[in-house]
C-alpha positions as CSV (number, residue, x, y, z in Angstrom):
1,M,-68.0,-185.4,-30.4
2,T,-64.8,-187.6,-31.6
3,R,-64.0,-188.7,-35.4
4,I,-65.4,-192.1,-37.0
5,L,-62.9,-194.4,-36.5
6,T,-62.5,-197.0,-39.3
7,A,-61.4,-200.2,-38.7
8,F,-59.1,-200.7,-41.1
9,L,-55.2,-199.4,-40.6
10,A,-53.5,-196.9,-43.7
11,I,-50.2,-198.2,-45.2
12,F,-51.0,-197.2,-48.5
13,T,-52.7,-194.7,-50.4
14,L,-53.2,-193.0,-53.8
15,A,-50.9,-190.0,-54.8
16,T,-53.5,-188.4,-56.8
17,T,-57.1,-188.1,-57.1
18,G,-57.9,-189.0,-60.2
19,I,-59.0,-192.1,-61.2
20,T,-58.2,-192.6,-64.9
21,S,-55.7,-190.7,-67.2
22,I,-52.9,-191.9,-64.4
23,S,-49.6,-189.8,-65.1
24,A,-47.1,-192.9,-65.1
25,Q,-44.4,-192.4,-62.5
26,I,-42.1,-193.9,-59.9
27,E,-42.0,-192.4,-56.8
28,D,-38.3,-191.7,-55.1
29,P,-38.7,-189.5,-52.2
30,I,-35.9,-190.9,-50.1
31,S,-31.9,-190.9,-50.2
32,W,-29.2,-193.1,-48.6
33,E,-25.8,-192.6,-47.1
34,L,-24.2,-195.0,-45.5
35,N,-20.1,-194.9,-44.0
36,L,-18.1,-196.3,-41.4
37,Y,-16.3,-194.6,-38.9
38,E,-13.7,-195.2,-35.8
39,G,-15.9,-196.4,-32.8
40,A,-15.4,-195.0,-29.4
41,N,-13.7,-197.9,-27.9
42,E,-10.8,-200.1,-29.7
43,G,-12.0,-202.7,-31.8
44,E,-15.7,-201.4,-32.9
45,V,-16.9,-199.6,-35.9
46,D,-19.6,-197.3,-36.1
47,V,-22.3,-197.6,-38.9
48,I,-23.7,-194.1,-39.6
49,Y,-26.8,-194.6,-41.8
50,H,-27.9,-191.3,-43.4
51,A,-31.3,-190.8,-44.7
52,S,-32.5,-187.8,-46.8
53,L,-36.3,-187.2,-47.4
54,D,-38.1,-185.1,-49.8
55,T,-40.2,-182.2,-48.0
56,C,-43.1,-183.7,-46.4
57,W,-42.2,-187.0,-46.7
58,H,-41.4,-188.9,-43.3
59,I,-39.8,-192.3,-42.3
60,Y,-40.0,-193.9,-38.9
61,S,-38.6,-194.7,-35.3
62,Q,-37.6,-198.4,-34.6
63,F,-39.7,-198.5,-32.2
64,L,-43.4,-198.2,-33.0
65,E,-46.3,-199.0,-30.6
66,T,-47.6,-201.5,-32.8
67,D,-47.8,-203.7,-35.7
68,D,-50.5,-202.5,-37.4
69,G,-49.6,-199.4,-38.8
70,P,-46.9,-198.3,-41.0
71,I,-43.4,-200.8,-40.9
72,A,-40.8,-199.4,-38.2
73,T,-37.4,-199.4,-39.5
74,A,-34.8,-202.0,-39.4
75,F,-31.5,-203.0,-39.5
76,Y,-29.7,-206.6,-39.9
77,T,-26.3,-208.0,-40.4
78,G,-25.2,-210.4,-43.3
79,D,-26.7,-212.8,-41.6
80,Y,-30.1,-211.1,-41.5
81,N,-30.3,-211.1,-37.3
82,V,-31.2,-208.1,-36.3
83,I,-28.6,-205.5,-35.0
84,E,-29.3,-204.8,-31.7
85,G,-28.9,-201.6,-29.9
86,V,-29.4,-198.5,-32.9
87,E,-29.1,-195.4,-31.6
88,E,-31.5,-193.1,-33.1
89,C,-32.5,-189.0,-32.0
90,T,-35.4,-188.0,-30.7
91,P,-38.4,-188.9,-33.1
92,L,-41.5,-186.1,-33.8
93,V,-44.4,-187.5,-32.5
94,E,-47.8,-186.9,-34.0
95,Y,-51.0,-188.4,-34.6
96,D,-51.5,-189.8,-38.0
97,P,-55.5,-189.4,-39.3
98,N,-54.7,-192.5,-42.0
99,F,-53.4,-194.6,-39.3
100,M,-55.2,-193.6,-37.0
101,M,-52.6,-193.6,-34.0
102,D,-49.9,-192.0,-33.2
103,L,-46.6,-192.3,-34.6
104,K,-43.0,-191.5,-34.3
105,F,-41.0,-190.6,-37.2
106,F,-38.6,-188.0,-39.0
107,E,-38.5,-185.5,-41.7
108,E,-35.9,-184.1,-43.8
109,E,-33.1,-186.0,-42.8
110,V,-32.0,-188.6,-39.8
111,Y,-29.2,-190.6,-38.9
112,W,-29.1,-194.0,-37.0
113,K,-25.8,-195.3,-35.3
114,A,-24.6,-198.8,-34.9
115,T,-21.9,-200.2,-33.3
116,L,-20.4,-203.3,-33.7
117,K,-17.2,-205.5,-32.9
118,I,-14.8,-205.8,-35.6
119,A,-14.2,-209.2,-34.6
120,D,-17.8,-210.0,-34.9
121,I,-17.7,-209.0,-38.2
122,S,-17.8,-212.6,-40.7
123,S,-15.9,-211.2,-43.5
124,P,-12.6,-210.1,-43.1
125,D,-12.6,-207.0,-45.4
126,T,-16.4,-206.5,-45.8
127,L,-19.2,-205.3,-43.5
128,R,-22.5,-206.8,-45.1
129,G,-25.8,-205.9,-43.9
130,S,-29.2,-204.5,-44.8
131,L,-32.0,-202.1,-43.6
132,L,-35.7,-202.4,-43.9
133,Y,-38.2,-199.0,-44.4
134,M,-40.8,-197.4,-45.1
135,V,-41.9,-193.7,-46.2
136,C,-45.3,-191.8,-46.1
137,N,-46.3,-188.2,-47.3
138,A,-49.9,-187.0,-46.4
139,T,-51.8,-188.8,-49.6
140,M,-49.8,-192.4,-50.1
141,C,-47.4,-194.5,-48.3
142,L,-44.6,-196.9,-50.5
143,P,-44.2,-200.3,-50.0
144,P,-41.9,-201.5,-47.3
145,T,-38.0,-201.2,-48.9
146,D,-35.2,-202.9,-48.0
147,I,-31.6,-201.5,-48.8
148,Y,-28.9,-204.2,-49.0
149,Y,-25.2,-202.7,-48.5
150,N,-21.5,-203.9,-48.5
151,L,-19.0,-201.6,-47.3
152,A,-15.1,-201.9,-47.2
153,L,-13.9,-202.1,-43.3
154,A,-10.5,-200.2,-45.4
155,D,-12.8,-197.1,-45.8
156,I,-13.6,-196.9,-42.0
157,K,-13.4,-193.3,-41.3
158,P,-11.4,-191.0,-38.2
159,S,-14.7,-190.5,-35.6
160,S,-13.8,-187.2,-35.5
161,S,-14.8,-186.5,-38.7
162,K,-18.8,-188.2,-37.6
163,P,-21.6,-186.0,-38.4
164,N,-24.0,-184.3,-36.1
165,L,-26.6,-187.6,-35.4
166,C,-29.0,-185.3,-34.4
167,P,-29.9,-182.3,-36.6
168,P,-32.4,-180.0,-35.7
169,S,-36.0,-180.8,-37.5
170,K,-37.3,-178.2,-39.5
171,H,-40.8,-180.0,-39.1
172,L,-41.4,-178.2,-42.1
173,C,-45.3,-179.8,-42.9
174,K,-48.7,-179.2,-41.2
175,E,-49.0,-180.9,-37.8
176,G,-50.9,-184.5,-38.6
177,S,-51.5,-183.9,-42.2
178,H,-47.8,-183.7,-44.0
179,D,-49.2,-181.9,-47.1
180,E,-47.3,-180.0,-48.9
181,I,-46.2,-176.5,-48.9
182,D,-44.8,-173.2,-50.2
183,S,-41.6,-172.1,-48.6
184,D,-42.8,-168.9,-47.2
185,D,-45.5,-170.7,-45.2
186,N,-43.5,-172.0,-42.6
187,G,-45.9,-175.0,-41.7
188,L,-47.9,-173.8,-39.7
189,G,-51.2,-174.2,-40.9
190,E,-52.5,-171.3,-38.9
191,E,-56.1,-170.8,-40.9
192,G,-57.2,-174.7,-40.5
193,E,-56.1,-174.6,-36.9
194,D,-58.2,-171.4,-36.1
195,E,-60.9,-172.3,-37.7
196,G,-61.0,-175.7,-35.7
197,L,-60.4,-173.8,-32.4
198,I,-63.5,-171.7,-33.5
199,W,-65.3,-174.5,-34.1
200,I,-64.3,-176.0,-30.6
201,F,-64.8,-173.0,-28.9
202,L,-68.2,-172.6,-29.9
203,M,-69.2,-176.0,-29.2
204,G,-68.1,-175.5,-25.8
205,F,-70.0,-171.6,-25.6
206,G,-73.9,-174.2,-26.5
207,L,-72.8,-176.5,-23.8
208,G,-72.3,-173.9,-21.8
209,L,-75.8,-172.5,-22.7
210,A,-77.3,-175.6,-22.3
211,A,-75.7,-175.7,-19.0
212,L,-77.5,-172.1,-17.3
213,F,-80.9,-173.3,-18.3
214,T,-81.0,-176.5,-15.2
215,P,-82.4,-176.6,-12.4
216,C,-78.6,-176.4,-10.3
217,V,-77.6,-173.0,-12.1
218,F,-80.5,-171.2,-13.2
219,P,-81.8,-170.4,-10.4
220,L,-78.3,-168.7,-9.0
221,I,-78.4,-166.0,-11.0
222,P,-81.2,-163.8,-9.5
223,M,-79.9,-164.9,-5.8
224,T,-76.1,-163.8,-7.1
225,V,-77.2,-160.8,-8.6
226,S,-79.1,-159.9,-5.6
227,Y,-76.1,-160.5,-3.7
228,F,-73.8,-158.9,-5.1
229,T,-76.6,-155.0,-5.4
230,K,-76.9,-155.4,-2.1
231,T,-73.7,-155.7,-0.8
232,S,-71.7,-153.5,-2.6
233,K,-72.0,-149.4,-1.9
234,T,-72.6,-148.2,-4.9
235,K,-73.9,-149.6,-8.2
236,A,-70.4,-149.1,-9.9
237,D,-68.9,-151.5,-7.2
238,G,-71.9,-154.3,-7.9
239,I,-71.0,-153.9,-11.4
240,K,-67.6,-154.2,-10.7
241,N,-67.6,-157.3,-8.4
242,A,-70.1,-159.0,-10.9
243,L,-67.5,-159.2,-13.4
244,I,-64.7,-159.9,-11.1
245,Y,-67.1,-162.8,-10.4
246,G,-67.6,-163.7,-13.7
247,F,-64.1,-163.8,-14.7
248,F,-63.1,-166.2,-11.7
249,I,-66.0,-168.2,-13.3
250,I,-64.1,-168.1,-17.0
251,F,-60.7,-169.1,-15.1
252,I,-61.7,-171.4,-13.0
253,Y,-63.6,-173.7,-15.9
254,T,-60.1,-172.7,-18.3
255,A,-57.8,-174.0,-15.6
256,L,-60.0,-176.8,-15.4
257,G,-59.8,-177.8,-19.0
258,L,-55.8,-177.0,-19.3
259,S,-54.9,-179.0,-16.1
260,L,-56.7,-181.8,-17.1
261,T,-54.6,-182.0,-20.5
262,A,-51.4,-180.9,-18.5
263,I,-51.6,-183.8,-16.0
264,F,-52.8,-186.3,-18.4
265,G,-50.7,-185.0,-21.4
266,V,-51.6,-183.5,-24.4
267,D,-52.1,-187.1,-26.1
268,I,-54.9,-188.2,-24.2
269,M,-57.4,-186.0,-26.2
270,N,-55.9,-188.1,-29.0
271,V,-56.3,-190.9,-26.9
272,I,-60.0,-190.9,-26.2
273,S,-60.8,-190.3,-29.7
274,T,-59.0,-193.3,-30.7
275,D,-58.5,-195.8,-27.7
276,P,-61.7,-198.6,-27.9
277,Y,-60.7,-198.9,-24.2
278,F,-61.5,-195.7,-23.3
279,N,-64.4,-195.0,-26.1
280,L,-65.6,-198.0,-23.8
281,G,-65.5,-196.0,-21.1
282,L,-66.5,-192.4,-22.2
283,F,-69.6,-194.7,-23.4
284,V,-70.1,-195.7,-19.5
285,L,-69.5,-192.2,-17.9
286,L,-72.1,-190.5,-20.6
287,V,-74.7,-193.3,-19.9
288,V,-74.3,-192.7,-16.0
289,F,-74.7,-188.7,-16.8
290,G,-77.5,-189.5,-18.5
291,I,-79.1,-191.4,-16.3
292,S,-78.4,-188.9,-13.7
293,F,-80.2,-186.6,-15.7
294,L,-83.4,-188.0,-16.1
295,G,-83.7,-188.0,-12.1
296,F,-83.0,-191.8,-10.8
297,F,-79.6,-190.0,-8.8
298,E,-77.8,-186.9,-8.6
299,I,-73.6,-186.9,-9.1
300,Q,-72.4,-184.6,-6.7
301,L,-68.9,-183.5,-5.5
302,P,-67.9,-183.7,-1.7
303,Q,-70.6,-181.4,0.2
304,S,-67.9,-180.9,2.4
305,W,-66.1,-179.4,-0.6
306,A,-69.3,-176.7,-0.8
307,N,-69.1,-175.8,2.4
308,K,-65.5,-174.8,3.1
309,A,-66.0,-172.8,-0.3
310,D,-68.9,-171.1,0.8
311,E,-67.1,-170.4,4.4
312,A,-64.2,-169.1,2.3
313,S,-66.7,-166.7,0.4
314,D,-67.9,-165.2,3.6
315,K,-64.2,-163.2,3.8
316,G,-65.1,-160.5,1.0
317,G,-62.6,-158.8,-1.3
318,L,-61.4,-160.5,-4.3
319,I,-60.7,-163.8,-2.3
320,G,-64.1,-164.3,-1.5
321,I,-65.2,-163.4,-4.7
322,F,-63.2,-166.3,-5.9
323,F,-64.6,-169.0,-3.3
324,M,-68.0,-167.6,-4.5
325,A,-66.9,-168.7,-8.1
326,A,-65.8,-172.1,-7.0
327,T,-68.7,-172.5,-5.0
328,L,-70.8,-172.2,-8.2
329,A,-68.7,-174.7,-9.9
330,I,-69.1,-177.3,-7.2
331,V,-72.9,-176.8,-6.3
332,S,-73.6,-177.1,-9.9
333,F,-71.6,-179.9,-10.8
334,S,-74.1,-182.6,-10.8
335,C,-75.9,-180.7,-13.6
336,T,-72.5,-179.0,-15.6
337,G,-70.0,-182.3,-15.1
338,P,-71.9,-184.5,-17.2
339,L,-71.7,-181.5,-20.5
340,I,-68.0,-180.8,-19.0
341,G,-67.4,-184.3,-19.8
342,G,-68.9,-184.2,-23.0
343,A,-67.2,-180.5,-24.4
344,L,-63.4,-182.2,-23.8
345,A,-64.1,-185.6,-25.1
346,G,-65.5,-183.6,-28.1
347,A,-62.4,-181.4,-28.0
348,A,-60.1,-184.6,-28.9
349,T,-57.5,-183.1,-30.9
350,G,-54.5,-183.6,-29.1
351,S,-53.4,-180.3,-28.3
352,F,-53.5,-177.5,-25.2
353,A,-55.1,-175.1,-27.4
354,A,-58.5,-177.4,-28.0
355,P,-59.6,-178.1,-24.2
356,T,-58.7,-174.8,-23.2
357,A,-60.7,-173.3,-26.7
358,V,-63.9,-175.8,-25.4
359,M,-64.0,-174.9,-21.4
360,L,-63.2,-171.3,-22.3
361,G,-66.2,-170.9,-24.4
362,F,-68.3,-173.2,-21.9
363,S,-67.2,-170.7,-19.1
364,I,-68.2,-167.8,-21.3
365,A,-71.8,-169.0,-21.8
366,L,-72.0,-169.5,-18.0
367,A,-70.7,-166.7,-16.7
368,L,-72.2,-163.7,-19.2
369,P,-75.9,-164.2,-17.4
370,F,-74.4,-163.5,-14.5
371,M,-72.4,-160.2,-15.4
372,F,-75.0,-159.1,-18.0
373,F,-77.8,-159.0,-14.9
374,S,-75.7,-157.3,-12.5
375,A,-75.0,-154.9,-14.7
376,F,-78.8,-154.3,-15.8
377,P,-80.9,-156.0,-13.1
378,G,-84.1,-154.4,-14.2
379,Y,-83.6,-157.2,-16.7
380,L,-83.9,-159.7,-14.4
381,N,-87.6,-159.4,-14.4
382,S,-87.6,-160.3,-17.9
383,L,-86.2,-164.0,-16.8
384,P,-89.1,-167.0,-17.1
385,T,-89.6,-168.3,-13.2
386,A,-87.6,-171.0,-12.1
387,G,-89.9,-174.5,-12.3
388,G,-90.5,-177.6,-13.7
389,W,-89.3,-176.4,-17.2
390,L,-86.2,-176.4,-15.9
391,N,-86.4,-180.2,-15.0
392,N,-87.5,-180.7,-18.6
393,V,-84.5,-179.0,-20.0
394,K,-82.4,-181.4,-17.6
395,V,-84.4,-184.4,-18.8
396,V,-83.9,-183.6,-22.3
397,L,-80.5,-183.1,-22.4
398,G,-79.9,-186.5,-20.7
399,L,-81.7,-188.2,-23.1
400,V,-79.6,-186.2,-25.5
401,E,-76.6,-187.4,-24.2
402,I,-77.2,-191.0,-23.9
403,G,-77.9,-190.6,-27.2
404,F,-74.6,-189.7,-27.8
405,A,-72.5,-191.7,-25.6
406,F,-73.4,-194.3,-28.7
407,K,-71.3,-192.5,-30.9
408,F,-68.2,-193.5,-28.1
409,L,-69.2,-197.2,-28.1
410,S,-69.7,-197.1,-32.0
411,N,-65.7,-196.0,-32.1
412,A,-64.6,-198.7,-30.0
413,D,-66.8,-201.5,-31.7
414,L,-65.3,-200.0,-35.1
415,V,-61.7,-200.4,-34.2
416,L,-62.1,-203.4,-32.3
417,Q,-64.4,-205.0,-35.2
418,L,-66.7,-207.0,-32.9
419,G,-70.0,-206.0,-35.0
420,L,-72.3,-205.5,-32.1
421,L,-73.1,-201.9,-33.9
422,P,-73.4,-201.4,-37.4
423,R,-74.7,-198.6,-39.5
424,E,-78.3,-199.8,-39.2
425,I,-78.6,-200.6,-35.3
426,F,-76.7,-197.3,-34.8
427,I,-79.3,-195.2,-36.4
428,G,-82.2,-197.1,-34.7
429,I,-81.2,-196.4,-31.3
430,W,-81.0,-192.8,-32.3
431,I,-84.7,-192.9,-33.2
432,I,-86.0,-194.7,-30.7
433,V,-84.2,-191.8,-28.4
434,S,-85.9,-189.1,-31.0
435,L,-89.4,-191.3,-30.1
436,V,-88.5,-191.3,-26.4
437,L,-87.8,-187.3,-26.2
438,A,-91.0,-186.6,-28.5
439,A,-93.3,-189.1,-26.0
440,Y,-91.4,-186.7,-22.6
441,L,-92.1,-183.9,-24.5
442,F,-95.8,-184.6,-25.4
443,G,-96.2,-185.7,-21.5
444,L,-96.8,-189.4,-22.1
445,I,-94.0,-190.3,-20.0
446,N,-92.7,-189.1,-16.8
447,F,-89.3,-189.3,-15.1
448,P,-88.8,-189.0,-10.9
449,H,-88.3,-185.5,-11.0
450,D,-91.4,-184.4,-12.8
451,T,-95.0,-183.3,-11.8
452,K,-97.9,-185.6,-12.9
453,G,-100.5,-183.9,-14.7
454,V,-98.9,-180.4,-15.8
455,K,-100.3,-178.9,-18.9
456,I,-98.3,-179.6,-22.0
457,G,-97.4,-175.9,-23.5
458,T,-96.8,-175.2,-26.9
459,K,-93.1,-175.1,-27.0
460,R,-93.0,-178.5,-25.7
461,K,-95.3,-180.0,-28.3
462,V,-93.5,-178.1,-31.4
463,L,-90.1,-179.4,-29.7
464,G,-91.6,-182.7,-29.7
465,A,-93.0,-182.7,-33.1
466,V,-89.1,-181.8,-34.3
467,F,-88.2,-185.1,-33.0
468,I,-90.9,-187.2,-34.3
469,L,-89.8,-185.4,-38.0
470,F,-85.8,-186.0,-37.1
471,S,-86.5,-189.6,-36.2
472,G,-89.0,-190.1,-39.5
473,Y,-86.1,-188.4,-41.6
474,M,-83.9,-191.1,-39.8
475,T,-85.9,-194.2,-40.8
476,P,-84.6,-194.6,-44.3
477,G,-80.7,-195.3,-42.8
478,L,-82.3,-198.4,-41.3
479,W,-82.6,-200.1,-44.8
480,G,-79.7,-197.8,-46.3
481,G,-80.9,-194.7,-47.3
482,S,-79.2,-191.6,-47.1
483,V,-79.0,-189.5,-43.7
484,D,-76.7,-186.9,-44.7
485,L,-78.0,-184.7,-41.5
486,I,-76.5,-186.5,-39.4
487,S,-73.4,-187.6,-41.6
488,G,-70.0,-188.4,-39.1
489,F,-71.9,-189.5,-36.4
490,P,-73.3,-193.1,-37.0
491,P,-71.1,-195.6,-38.6
492,P,-69.7,-195.6,-41.9
493,S,-71.9,-196.8,-44.8
494,F,-69.6,-200.1,-45.4
495,Y,-70.3,-201.0,-41.8
496,S,-74.0,-201.8,-42.5
497,I,-76.0,-205.1,-41.7
498,W,-76.5,-204.9,-45.4
499,S,-73.3,-203.7,-47.1
500,H,-72.3,-207.5,-47.2
501,E,-75.6,-208.4,-49.4
502,N,-75.6,-206.3,-51.7
503,G,-72.5,-206.0,-53.9
504,H,-69.8,-207.2,-51.7
505,V,-66.9,-208.7,-54.3
506,E,-63.9,-210.4,-52.9
507,A,-61.2,-211.3,-55.3
508,H,-61.0,-214.9,-57.1
509,F,-57.2,-214.8,-56.9
510,T,-54.3,-213.5,-54.8
511,D,-51.7,-215.1,-57.4
512,Y,-51.3,-213.7,-60.6
513,D,-49.8,-216.9,-62.3
514,K,-53.3,-218.9,-61.5
515,A,-55.5,-215.9,-62.3
516,M,-54.0,-215.4,-65.7
517,A,-54.9,-219.4,-66.4
518,A,-58.6,-219.2,-65.0
519,A,-58.7,-215.8,-67.6
520,Q,-57.8,-217.7,-70.2
521,D,-59.8,-221.1,-69.2
522,Q,-62.9,-218.7,-68.8
523,N,-62.1,-216.1,-71.7
524,K,-62.5,-213.6,-69.5
525,P,-59.8,-210.2,-69.6
526,L,-57.9,-210.2,-65.8
527,L,-58.2,-207.0,-63.9
528,L,-54.6,-206.9,-61.5
529,D,-56.1,-205.1,-58.1
530,F,-52.4,-203.7,-56.5
531,T,-53.4,-203.3,-52.9
532,G,-52.0,-203.5,-49.1
533,W,-53.2,-205.1,-46.3
534,A,-53.8,-202.2,-44.5
535,C,-54.3,-199.6,-47.7
536,V,-56.8,-197.2,-46.1
537,N,-57.9,-195.9,-49.9
538,C,-57.9,-199.4,-50.9
539,R,-60.6,-200.7,-48.4
540,K,-62.5,-197.0,-49.3
541,M,-62.7,-198.6,-52.9
542,E,-63.5,-201.9,-51.8
543,E,-66.6,-200.6,-49.3
544,Q,-67.6,-198.0,-50.7
545,V,-66.8,-198.4,-54.8
546,W,-67.0,-202.4,-55.9
547,T,-70.5,-202.4,-53.7
548,D,-72.0,-200.4,-56.0
549,K,-74.2,-203.1,-57.9
550,R,-73.1,-202.1,-61.1
551,V,-69.6,-202.3,-60.5
552,A,-70.3,-205.3,-58.5
553,K,-72.0,-207.0,-60.9
554,I,-68.8,-206.7,-63.2
555,L,-65.8,-207.7,-61.0
556,N,-68.3,-210.9,-60.1
557,E,-69.4,-211.9,-63.6
558,D,-67.0,-210.1,-66.4
559,V,-63.4,-210.3,-65.0
560,I,-61.2,-212.3,-63.0
561,L,-60.4,-210.1,-60.1
562,V,-57.0,-210.6,-58.7
563,S,-55.6,-208.4,-55.9
564,L,-52.2,-208.4,-55.2
565,Y,-51.3,-207.4,-51.6
566,V,-47.5,-205.8,-52.5
567,D,-46.8,-205.6,-48.8
568,D,-47.0,-209.4,-48.1
569,R,-44.4,-210.6,-46.0
570,T,-44.6,-213.8,-46.7
571,K,-40.9,-215.6,-47.6
572,L,-40.5,-217.1,-50.9
573,P,-38.8,-220.4,-51.2
574,E,-34.8,-219.5,-51.8
575,D,-34.7,-221.2,-55.2
576,E,-37.1,-218.3,-56.0
577,W,-35.2,-215.5,-55.0
578,E,-34.2,-212.7,-57.5
579,V,-32.3,-209.3,-57.9
580,E,-33.5,-207.1,-60.5
581,E,-33.6,-203.8,-61.2
582,Y,-35.6,-201.2,-62.6
583,G,-35.4,-197.3,-63.0
584,G,-32.3,-197.2,-60.9
585,K,-34.0,-199.0,-57.9
586,V,-32.5,-202.8,-57.1
587,F,-35.5,-204.9,-56.2
588,H,-34.5,-208.1,-53.8
589,I,-37.4,-210.6,-54.3
590,R,-37.8,-212.5,-51.1
591,T,-41.2,-212.0,-50.3
592,I,-44.5,-212.2,-51.9
593,G,-44.8,-208.8,-51.6
594,K,-41.6,-207.7,-53.3
595,R,-42.4,-209.7,-56.3
596,W,-45.7,-208.0,-56.9
597,S,-44.3,-204.0,-56.0
598,Y,-41.6,-205.3,-58.7
599,L,-44.3,-207.1,-61.4
600,Q,-46.5,-203.3,-60.9
601,A,-42.9,-200.7,-60.8
602,S,-41.6,-202.4,-64.0
603,Q,-44.7,-203.1,-66.1
604,F,-46.7,-200.2,-64.9
605,N,-44.3,-197.8,-63.7
606,R,-46.2,-197.2,-60.9
607,N,-45.3,-198.1,-56.9
608,A,-48.3,-196.5,-55.3
609,Q,-51.4,-198.3,-54.2
610,P,-54.4,-198.5,-55.0
611,F,-53.5,-199.0,-58.6
612,Y,-55.9,-201.0,-61.1
613,V,-55.3,-202.1,-64.9
614,L,-57.0,-204.8,-67.4
615,L,-54.7,-207.3,-69.1
616,D,-55.5,-209.7,-72.0
617,H,-54.7,-213.3,-72.1
618,D,-51.0,-212.3,-73.5
619,G,-50.6,-210.2,-70.0
620,N,-50.9,-206.8,-72.1
621,Q,-52.3,-204.0,-70.7
622,I,-56.0,-203.0,-72.5
623,G,-56.8,-199.3,-72.0
624,G,-55.6,-197.2,-69.1
625,S,-55.6,-197.6,-65.8
626,A,-57.2,-196.5,-62.8
627,G,-56.4,-195.6,-59.2
628,Y,-58.3,-193.9,-56.0
629,N,-61.5,-192.0,-56.7
630,S,-64.5,-192.6,-54.2
631,D,-67.5,-192.2,-57.4
632,P,-68.4,-195.4,-58.2
633,D,-70.0,-193.6,-61.8
634,V,-66.1,-193.1,-62.6
635,F,-64.5,-196.6,-62.2
636,L,-67.3,-197.8,-63.5
637,D,-66.5,-195.9,-67.0
638,Y,-63.3,-197.1,-66.6
639,L,-64.2,-200.8,-66.4
640,N,-66.7,-200.0,-69.3
641,D,-64.3,-198.7,-71.4
642,A,-61.7,-201.3,-71.2
643,L,-64.0,-204.0,-71.1
644,A,-65.3,-203.0,-74.7
645,K,-61.8,-202.6,-75.7
646,F,-61.2,-206.4,-74.6
């Protein structure tokens, strides 16, 4: 099914996975070149902004869909007004798993062009302005950066010397991840993509097998095989027609998956997996499908479709066989439709390959029995006779589908942060569904199409016992216990009823000077937490590491914790504005975030987050420094070591 959506969107992530002994470094993956050129019309000047980026770093378009992700590139006049109409080329558009959204960005190099009227330039000989940008790679984003420039109008270059503003994009990094690659890799990431498609194919194949054992499909197997064996002149003709019939089943279902993606666009699968309202719609849809499987009502395509397809199948030949396959798809929709919906939702990867692979697997599983038994009709006798057990399979699939539907509700709840479905409630719902399944399999409850008083076989009892054991396995999850078997389905552990009651930590301060005064007053060391408002790894540390009881005790009682948000765009009073330089970079300190960004860079030679360092009362560093690591023991060792030195 779809991936867990966290509620927090990533801006900053750490460049290394180690938490201690971090090598000090300032990342500087981008260089800028700005030039003036003659405009297309007299009295105009074109400003060409040229950014060159290191491999697998990227910079964002001006036109991002939302402010909840990275900072869009923006251009300003010397009076700090936005320059309107800045031209840019067509950006790359990909789903970013850190920000959990589709993003528009550029790699390798990018040009922007702003056309200005010389008469509007305030200075007679200099064009002043600034630009704001952010750069990221697969493992980190650097704080938003301002560049201030002064370009001499005397240096205007002829229009004929303008560079190609839209060079071909090399796009050397893996789709969706932008990991660094070797030069001979071509950036295709084929092994990882192929492995993902294999799992999607197998998921579709498994759902196709499940569809076979439903009342809408299973009885059609002997009927169809009998038709081919009786109407064909020879056994070879019967086998050939059955193989063609199976091919058309595969063709119809695979074409369905491909055409849905073609109609709605390849990004529809990413929308399904990330948009909360799509997820709410899928939750309702799968619950309705599940209830229909229980027998309270049936969802069918118009009967006229089936009648017309059946009439067309009487024509014979290839056309007749095609419409026989189409008739199967239509009349079995009430059983296959819910499974197809789940299959397509589970293939939410944002490409044509995924829905094609899942429907290929589904249709192959559906078509194989028809082809096999047509070739070897003698084996038909080994099939169990149709009966009430088919409805049992359908009911079990319906209850399982209802259980999985809550995954989509959980996705929406996580994004909207409604708090309706924390981890314990989700697990509780799955426990209830499992117990209902067990009760049904033991014959304690019945649904509309079940025959009452039927003897419960050993297989049903065994499966019922499995669901009882499964519910027992999940029970410790109600109070925070481990349920690794279903990892990835419930909300993450930090989205929990108990997480805020056991070891919740909040920073004492968000201002350095106030925090240092408190540390001196209380005779405690000062722990600096360089963070970002939407830094994904910062949130992971806060929700997975800080909530450890041992870590929380230290953070709450033994240190003064100050969180310094390097992306805070709150303006400082003008009399506090400063211009500083460090590591060859100029820091125009005009916002709170820029103040903390300069503090981190100048004092600790780092510009990635999260970053932790303990200080004494004179502002001197105690021990080493720390970054992101999801293991609480590692962070605990760092804290204890630094505290011992204090």
